[in-house]
C-alpha positions in Angstrom: 0.1 -0.5 0.0 2.8 1.9 0.8 3.6 4.6 2.9 1.2 7.2 4.3 1.8 9.9 6.7 -1.1 10.1 9.4 -2.5 13.4 10.0 -0.9 15.0 12.7 2.9 16.3 13.3 6.2 15.3 14.2 7.8 11.7 13.9 5.4 8.8 14.8 6.3 5.9 16.3 6.0 2.5 14.2 5.1 -0.7 15.9 4.3 -4.1 14.7 1.1 -5.4 14.7 -0.6 -9.0 14.6 -4.3 -9.2 14.6 -5.3 -6.5 16.5 -1.9 -7.1 19.1 1.4 -5.0 19.7 4.1 -7.1 18.3 7.8 -7.2 18.9 10.7 -8.3 17.2 12.8 -11.1 18.1 14.8 -8.8 20.6 11.6 -8.1 22.1 11.3 -4.1 20.6 8.9 -2.4 19.4 10.6 -0.1 16.4 10.1 3.5 15.9 10.2 4.9 12.3 11.0 8.3 13.4 10.5 10.6 10.4 11.0 7.7 7.9 14.7 9.5 7.3 16.4 6.3 7.8 17.1 7.4 11.6 15.8 4.5 13.8 15.4 4.1 17.4 14.0 1.1 19.9 10.7 1.4 21.7 9.1 -0.5 23.9 5.6 -1.2 24.4 5.3 0.7 27.6 7.1 3.5 25.8 4.6 3.8 23.4 1.7 3.5 25.2 3.6 6.8 27.5 3.7 8.0 24.1 0.0 8.0 23.2 -1.3 8.9 26.9 1.3 11.7 26.1 -0.5 13.5 23.3 0.7 11.8 20.4 -2.9 10.0 18.8 -1.8 9.4 15.3 1.3 6.9 14.2 1.7 3.7 11.7 1.1 0.4 12.3 2.9 -2.3 10.8 0.9 -5.7 9.9 2.2 -8.8 9.9 1.5 -12.7 9.6 4.9 -13.9 11.9 7.6 -13.2 13.7 10.3 -12.0 12.0 12.0 -8.9 11.4 11.4 -6.3 8.1 13.3 -4.4 6.2 12.3 -0.8 5.8 11.4 -1.7 1.9 9.1 -4.2 3.8 7.6 -1.9 5.8 7.1 0.8 3.3 5.0 -1.9 1.2 3.1 -3.1 4.1 2.0 0.1 6.0 -1.5 0.7 7.3 -2.3 3.7 8.8 -4.6 3.2 12.8 -5.0 5.6 15.3 -5.5 5.3 18.9 -8.1 8.0 18.8 -11.4 7.3 18.6 -13.0 9.3 15.9 -10.6 8.7 14.1 -10.4 5.3 14.4 -14.1 5.3 13.7 -13.3 6.7 10.6 -10.8 4.3 9.6 -13.0 1.3 10.3 -15.8 3.4 8.0 -13.3 3.0 5.6 -12.1 -0.4 5.6 -15.9 -1.3 5.6 -16.7 0.3 2.4 -13.6 -0.9 1.2 -14.5 -4.1 1.7 -18.0 -3.7 0.6 -16.4 -2.5 -2.7 -14.3 -6.0 -2.7 -17.6 -8.1 -2.3 -18.5 -6.0 -4.6 -16.4 -7.0 -7.2 -16.1 -10.5 -6.2 -19.6 -11.2 -6.7 -19.7 -9.7 -9.7 -16.5 -11.8 -11.3 -18.3 -14.8 -9.8 -21.3 -14.0 -11.9 -19.4 -13.4 -15.2 -17.5 -17.0 -14.9 -20.8 -18.3 -14.5 -22.5 -16.6 -17.0 -19.7 -18.1 -19.1 -20.3 -21.4 -18.1 -24.2 -21.1 -18.4 -25.2 -18.1 -20.1 -26.7 -17.9 -23.2 -24.2 -17.1 -26.3 -26.9 -14.9 -28.1 -27.3 -11.2 -27.3 -31.0 -11.4 -27.4 -32.0 -11.4 -23.0 -34.8 -13.4 -21.6 -35.9 -13.6 -18.3 -35.7 -17.8 -17.5 -32.1 -17.1 -19.0 -31.1 -14.3 -16.4 -33.3 -15.6 -13.4 -30.9 -19.1 -13.9 -27.8 -16.7 -13.5 -28.5 -14.7 -10.7 -28.2 -15.4 -7.2 -31.0 -13.9 -6.0 -34.7 -15.6 -5.8 -36.6 -14.9 -8.7 -38.4 -11.6 -8.4 -38.6 -8.4 -10.6 -38.5 -9.5 -14.3 -36.5 -8.0 -17.2 -39.6 -6.2 -18.8 -39.9 -4.6 -15.3 -36.8 -3.5 -14.8 -36.2 -2.4 -18.5 -39.6 0.0 -18.1 -38.1 1.2 -14.9 -35.3 2.1 -16.3 -36.5 3.5 -19.6 -36.9 7.0 -18.7 -37.1 8.5 -22.5 -39.9 6.9 -25.1 -38.0 4.7 -27.6 -39.0 5.8 -31.1 -42.3 4.5 -32.7 -40.5 2.1 -35.7 -43.1 -0.1 -37.4 -43.1 -3.5 -35.5 -41.2 -5.9 -37.4 -44.1 -8.2 -39.2 -44.1 -11.9 -38.2 -44.5 -14.3 -41.3 -46.9 -16.6 -41.7 -46.1 -20.3 -42.0 -45.6 -21.1 -45.8 -47.1 -24.3 -45.1 -45.8 -27.5 -47.3 -42.9 -25.9 -49.3 -42.8 -26.6 -52.4 -39.2 -28.3 -54.4 -37.1 -26.4 -56.4 -38.1 -26.1 -59.9 -34.0 -26.8 -60.7 -34.2 -29.7 -59.1 -34.4 -33.0 -62.0 -37.3 -34.8 -61.8 -37.2 -38.7 -61.8 -40.8 -40.6 -62.4 -42.1 -43.4 -60.7 -45.2 -44.9 -61.9 -46.9 -47.0 -59.2 -49.5 -49.1 -61.1 -52.4 -51.0 -59.6 -52.5 -54.8 -58.8 -55.5 -55.4 -60.6 -56.1 -54.3 -63.9 -59.5 -55.5 -64.6 -63.1 -54.5 -62.7 -63.8 -56.0 -59.6 -67.6 -55.7 -60.5 -67.7 -56.8 -64.1 -64.4 -58.2 -64.7 -63.7 -55.8 -68.0 -60.1 -54.3 -68.5 -59.9 -51.1 -66.3 -58.2 -47.6 -68.2 -55.7 -45.2 -67.2 -57.8 -42.0 -66.6 -54.9 -39.9 -64.8 -52.4 -39.8 -61.9 -52.3 -38.8 -58.4 -48.8 -36.7 -58.2 -47.0 -36.2 -55.2 -43.2 -34.9 -55.1 -40.6 -36.0 -52.3 -37.5 -35.1 -52.3 -34.0 -37.7 -53.1 -31.1 -38.4 -53.0 -28.6 -40.6 -54.8 -25.2 -40.9 -52.7 -22.2 -40.3 -54.1 -21.0 -42.8 -56.3 -17.4 -43.1 -57.2 -16.2 -45.1 -60.6 -13.2 -44.9 -62.7 -13.4 -42.7 -65.9 -11.7 -43.9 -68.5 -10.2 -41.4 -70.8 -9.1 -42.8 -74.8 -7.7 -40.4 -77.0 -7.5 -41.4 -80.3 -4.4 -42.3 -82.3 -4.6 -41.7 -85.7 -1.7 -42.2 -88.9 -1.7 -42.1 -92.5 -1.4 -45.4 -94.2 -1.1 -43.2 -97.5 2.1 -41.3 -97.0 4.9 -43.1 -95.7 5.3 -40.2 -93.2 4.8 -41.7 -90.5 2.9 -39.1 -88.4 0.6 -40.2 -85.6 -2.1 -37.3 -84.4 -3.9 -37.6 -81.0 -5.8 -34.5 -79.3 -3.8 -33.2 -76.6 -4.2 -33.5 -73.2 -6.8 -31.6 -71.2 -6.1 -29.0 -69.0 -6.4 -30.3 -64.9 -6.1 -29.0 -61.6 -3.9 -31.5 -60.7 -1.5 -33.0 -63.7 -1.0 -36.7 -63.8 -3.2 -36.8 -60.4 -4.9 -39.8 -59.5 -8.4 -37.6 -59.1 -10.7 -35.9 -61.1 -10.6 -32.1 -60.7 -14.5 -32.7 -59.3 -12.8 -34.8 -56.9 -10.3 -32.2 -56.2 -13.0 -29.1 -55.7 -15.2 -32.1 -53.5 -12.1 -32.4 -51.9 -11.7 -28.9 -51.2 -15.6 -27.8 -50.5 -16.0 -30.6 -48.2 -13.0 -29.0 -46.2 -13.6 -25.2 -46.4 -17.0 -24.9 -46.7 -18.5 -28.0 -44.9 -16.2 -28.1 -42.3 -15.3 -31.6 -42.7 -11.3 -32.5 -41.8 -8.8 -34.7 -44.4 -9.0 -37.2 -42.4 -12.5 -38.0 -42.0 -13.0 -37.8 -46.2 -9.6 -40.6 -46.0 -12.1 -42.6 -44.1 -14.9 -41.9 -46.5 -13.1 -42.5 -49.6 -11.9 -45.6 -48.4 -15.4 -46.8 -47.2 -17.2 -45.5 -50.2 -15.1 -46.6 -52.7 -12.1 -49.3 -51.4 -9.4 -47.2 -52.2 -7.2 -46.5 -49.6 -5.5 -42.7 -49.9 -3.5 -40.9 -47.3 -3.9 -37.1 -46.0 -0.5 -36.1 -47.5 -2.2 -36.5 -50.8 -5.7 -35.1 -50.0 -3.3 -32.3 -48.5 -1.6 -32.0 -51.9 -4.6 -31.5 -53.9 -6.1 -28.7 -51.5 -2.5 -26.9 -51.4 -2.8 -27.1 -55.4 -5.7 -25.5 -55.5 -4.7 -22.8 -53.1 -1.8 -22.3 -54.9 -3.6 -21.8 -58.4 -5.7 -19.2 -56.6 -3.4 -17.0 -54.8 -3.4 -14.4 -58.3 -7.0 -14.0 -58.1 -7.1 -13.2 -54.9 -4.7 -10.9 -55.3 -6.6 -9.7 -58.4 -9.8 -9.4 -55.8 -7.1 -7.3 -53.2 -6.8 -5.1 -55.7 -10.8 -4.7 -56.6 -11.1 -3.8 -52.7 -8.0 -1.3 -52.5 -10.5 0.5 -55.4 -13.3 1.0 -52.8 -13.7 3.4 -50.6 -15.3 1.9 -47.6 -14.1 -1.2 -46.2 -15.0 -3.6 -43.2 -12.1 -5.5 -41.2 -11.7 -8.0 -38.4 -9.5 -10.3 -37.0 -9.1 -13.9 -35.8 -6.9 -16.4 -34.9 -5.6 -19.8 -36.2 -3.2 -22.0 -35.0 -0.2 -23.3 -37.2 1.7 -26.6 -36.9 5.5 -25.4 -36.5 7.3 -28.4 -37.3 10.7 -27.2 -35.8 8.9 -27.5 -32.3 7.3 -31.0 -32.3 4.0 -31.1 -31.0 3.7 -27.3 -30.6 1.5 -24.5 -32.6 1.7 -21.4 -33.1 -1.1 -18.7 -32.7 -1.0 -17.0 -36.2 -4.1 -14.6 -37.4 -6.0 -14.3 -40.2 -7.1 -11.0 -41.0 -10.4 -10.5 -43.1 -11.3 -7.7 -45.4 -14.3 -7.0 -47.4 -16.8 -4.9 -48.6 -20.7 -5.1 -47.4 -22.4 -7.3 -50.2 -18.9 -7.6 -51.9 -16.1 -10.1 -51.8 -13.9 -10.6 -48.9 -10.4 -11.4 -48.9 -8.2 -12.9 -45.8 -4.7 -12.0 -45.0 -3.0 -14.7 -43.4 0.4 -13.4 -41.0 2.2 -14.9 -38.7 1.3 -12.3 -35.9 -1.5 -9.6 -34.5 0.7 -6.6 -35.1 0.5 -3.8 -37.4 2.4 -5.2 -40.1 -0.1 -7.4 -41.4 -2.5 -4.7 -41.9 -0.8 -2.0 -43.2 1.1 -4.5 -45.8 -2.1 -5.3 -46.6 -3.3 -1.5 -47.2 -0.8 0.2 -47.5 -1.7 3.7 -48.3 -5.5 3.1 -48.8 -7.8 5.9 -48.2 -11.0 5.8 -47.3 -13.6 4.5 -44.6 -12.1 2.0 -42.5 -14.6 0.3 -40.0 -13.6 -2.4 -37.1 -13.8 -2.9 -33.8 -11.9 -1.1 -31.2 -8.3 -3.1 -32.0 -5.5 -0.4 -31.4 -3.7 -1.3 -34.5 -6.6 -0.2 -36.9 -5.8 3.2 -35.8 -2.1 3.0 -36.8 -2.4 1.8 -40.4 -3.9 3.2 -43.8 -3.1 7.0 -45.4 -3.4 10.3 -43.6 -7.0 10.6 -44.9 -8.3 6.9 -43.8 -11.9 7.4 -42.2 -11.8 4.9 -38.9 -15.4 4.3 -38.1 -16.3 2.0 -35.0 -18.6 -0.7 -34.3 -22.1 -0.2 -32.6 -22.6 -4.0 -32.0 -19.6 -4.3 -30.1 -20.2 -1.2 -27.6 -24.0 -2.9 -26.8 -22.8 -6.3 -26.5 -20.3 -4.6 -23.7 -23.7 -3.7 -21.8 -25.3 -7.1 -22.7 -22.9 -8.2 -20.6 -23.1 -6.5 -17.6 -27.0 -7.1 -17.9 -26.5 -10.9 -17.7 -24.2 -10.2 -15.0 -26.5 -8.4 -13.0 -30.1 -8.7 -14.5 -31.6 -6.0 -12.2 -28.9 -3.1 -13.6 -31.4 -0.9 -14.6 -28.3 1.2 -15.8 -27.0 -1.7 -18.8 -30.7 -2.3 -19.6 -31.3 1.4 -20.2 -28.4 1.7 -22.2 -28.3 -1.6 -24.6 -32.5 0.1 -25.1 -31.0 3.2 -26.3 -28.7 1.4 -28.3 -31.1 -0.4 -29.9 -33.1 2.7 -30.5 -30.2 3.1 -33.6 -30.5 -0.3 -34.8 -34.2 0.4 -35.3 -33.8 3.6 -37.2 -31.8 1.7 -39.8 -34.1 -1.4 -39.7 -36.9 1.3 -40.8 -34.8 2.9 -43.1 -34.0 -0.7 -45.0 -37.9 -1.3 -44.7 -38.5 1.9 -46.8 -36.0 1.2 -49.2 -34.2 4.5 -48.5 -31.0 5.9 -50.2 -27.7 6.5 -49.0 -28.6 10.0 -48.1 -31.9 9.5 -46.9 -30.7 6.9 -44.7 -28.5 9.3 -43.1 -30.8 12.0 -42.7 -32.9 9.6 -41.0 -30.3 9.0 -38.5 -29.6 12.6 -37.9 -33.2 13.0 -37.6 -33.8 10.6 -35.0 -31.0 9.1 -33.7 -28.9 12.1 -32.8 -30.8 12.3 -29.7 -29.9 8.9 -29.0 -26.2 9.1 -29.4 -25.8 11.9 -27.3 -27.6 10.6 -23.9 -25.9 7.4 -24.5 -22.6 9.8 -24.1 -23.8 11.6 -21.3 -25.1 8.2 -19.5 -21.4 6.6 -20.3 -19.6 9.5 -18.6 -21.9 9.3 -15.4 -21.2 5.6 -15.3 -17.1 5.5 -15.6 -17.4 8.3 -12.8 -19.4 6.0 -10.5 -19.3 2.6 -9.7 -16.2 0.0 -10.0 -14.2 1.3 -13.0 -13.3 -2.8 -13.4 -17.1 -4.0 -13.5 -18.7 -5.1 -16.8 -20.5 -2.2 -16.4 -17.9 0.2 -15.5 -15.5 -1.5 -18.8 -18.6 -1.5 -21.2 -18.8 2.1 -20.1 -15.1 3.0 -20.7 -15.0 1.0 -24.1 -17.9 3.2 -25.3 -16.5 6.3 -24.3 -12.8 5.4 -25.8 -14.6 4.7 -28.9 -16.7 7.8 -29.2 -14.9 9.2 -31.9 -15.0 6.4 -34.4 -18.4 5.4 -33.2 -19.7 9.2 -33.9 -18.7 9.1 -37.6 -21.3 6.2 -38.2 -23.4 9.3 -38.2 -21.1 11.4 -40.9 -21.0 8.7 -43.6 -24.9 7.4 -45.4 -23.0 4.0 -47.0 -21.7 2.9 -43.5 -23.4 0.3 -41.3 -23.9 0.5 -37.7 -22.1 -2.5 -36.9 -19.1 -4.7 -38.4 -21.1 -7.6 -37.7 -20.5 -8.7 -41.7 -17.6 -8.8 -41.2 -17.8 -11.0 -38.0 -20.3 -13.2 -39.9 -17.5 -14.2 -42.8 -15.2 -15.3 -39.7 -17.4 -17.4 -38.6 -16.7 -20.5 -41.2 -13.3 -20.0 -39.9 -14.3 -20.7 -36.3 -16.5 -24.1 -37.2 -13.2 -24.9 -39.4 -10.9 -24.5 -36.9 -12.6 -26.6 -34.3 -12.6 -29.8 -36.9 -9.4 -29.1 -39.1 -7.8 -27.6 -35.5 -4.6 -26.1 -37.4 -3.0 -24.9 -40.4 -0.9 -27.7 -41.1 2.8 -25.2 -41.7 3.6 -21.8 -42.6 4.1 -22.0 -46.3 0.5 -23.6 -45.8 -1.1 -20.2 -44.2 -1.4 -18.2 -47.7 -2.7 -20.8 -49.8 -5.6 -21.4 -47.0 -6.3 -17.9 -47.0 -6.8 -17.7 -50.6 -9.3 -20.7 -50.6 -11.0 -18.9 -47.6 -11.3 -15.9 -49.4 -13.0 -17.4 -52.7 -15.6 -19.9 -50.4 -16.5 -17.1 -48.4 -17.0 -14.4 -51.3 -18.7 -17.2 -53.5 -20.9 -17.4 -50.2 -21.9 -13.5 -50.1 -22.5 -13.0 -53.5 -24.8 -16.7 -53.9 -22.4 -18.0 -56.0 -22.0 -21.4 -56.4 -18.6 -22.4 -55.1 -18.4 -25.7 -56.8 -19.2 -24.6 -60.4 -16.8 -21.0 -59.9 -13.8 -23.3 -59.5 -14.5 -26.0 -61.8 -14.6 -23.3 -64.5 -11.2 -21.1 -63.8 -9.0 -23.7 -62.1 -8.2 -25.8 -64.6 -4.9 -24.2 -66.6 -5.4 -21.2 -64.4 -1.5 -21.0 -64.1 -1.5 -20.8 -67.5 -3.4 -17.8 -68.0 -2.1 -13.9 -68.4 -2.5 -11.6 -65.5 -5.1 -9.4 -67.9 -7.4 -12.8 -67.7 -7.1 -13.7 -64.4 -8.1 -10.4 -63.3 -11.8 -10.7 -64.9 -11.8 -14.6 -63.2 -12.8 -13.2 -59.5 -16.2 -14.3 -58.2 -17.6 -11.0 -58.6 -16.8 -10.4 -62.4 -17.4 -14.4 -63.4 -20.6 -14.3 -61.9 -21.5 -11.0 -64.2 -20.0 -12.5 -67.4 -21.8 -16.1 -66.8 -25.1 -14.5 -67.0 
């Protein structure tokens, strides 16, 4: 706690104290600190008592746990202010009691936070039942009652979201092929007169069916032709078709299916090897399968480079990052925590960039001197990248999430619920704009008209919350995060094209999170960029509604023989347009 000087003048005697009793050192003495100038003298317990009776009421008491001598540094780090004055003693006890209450409150909240992590809902939508299960108290006030009490300002009247009526039995897509199966009557004669019956129609019903994957061997026979008239002896054959894996065992379709199964369906290679052995009776090692995948990643790297160039021409991007384990072959059994950085345009392509660390070198190399609007979370690295005119925009969903966590910790925290409610009002304004199909200019005008009052109330309330309560509490951290991000959060209301949240970028990270739970890690440092290239193409196809299998089968064969100008037109967005 450091040395604190009590009220009063002159030197203050120092005595050891253990559980409220004066403590002597091994020589039977009670040490006096003097004025902490290095001067020390000895004093007995009687001398200390006499000094107190003589008018010295304030002095330092040293708290110790065992009978040993302490150095000056030990004393300076373990001193508490005490007093024999009754009023001062009461004041000191009141301070200690207040500190104890704060400590209990802090520990209680930590316990609740751990309980939320283990038992709480993962969704940010709160329910009374879930919060009651997490509470230490008896179920009492409901969330609705607390919210009604906390909400002093009415929300803007937005049209409620219309619940879609149940569509009934779903119709099967017309694009699926139809295979007819005619079920004939067992009897083709009339049961009454015995005459032959005639088919007058059919009662039709449709069922979704599947034909399991059937592996087969494609035998490719190329003609050999020679002329028997002239004795030239020349033999002609059609050229070999370009393939993804030249002279490989698998066809292009098998290779693409392997890639899609791993990075879209999150099926690790060892499971695919088991399926191949079971269904085809073919034992293919995981190293061979990994070679196919890496070949695809190698071919896609120029395409992803063209996608990056397209992104850098945009004026508004969202970015996010996530961890990915990399297997280190120089350290047996050890994994390195690398990162996948994701950059994308809402509704457009997205690009993953593999980096071995989380420092600014990765995004700085990717963005260079790019100037535009970059929307991210609160990670500090984003603030030190890009050109001088780059505008950093925050994410309101991240700020809201902090207050949602505070509500989960304490379901009766009216201040936290009120903050969540106000932030919900901001998103309601944008939802209303989307339902009305407003232009970007109209959406910006709606934000400024309806949301400005809520933005200012949020700021003012965060200032109050940051100065009151525990700074390390969930509510205190939420308020501090919002205030630290405030300039970036406020910029959302300066640009109509900017979304209020970075959720689209986070959604692009979910396949990565699901995948690493199954394939665990990237095989090596060199494999990282190839994995990032595959993820970039698969996720961009998903965003654009492009069939990833069709796209890969169309562009991969012979891709390494194409010119750079041709590759620029093979990105998912441009390929889908040319396909139409």
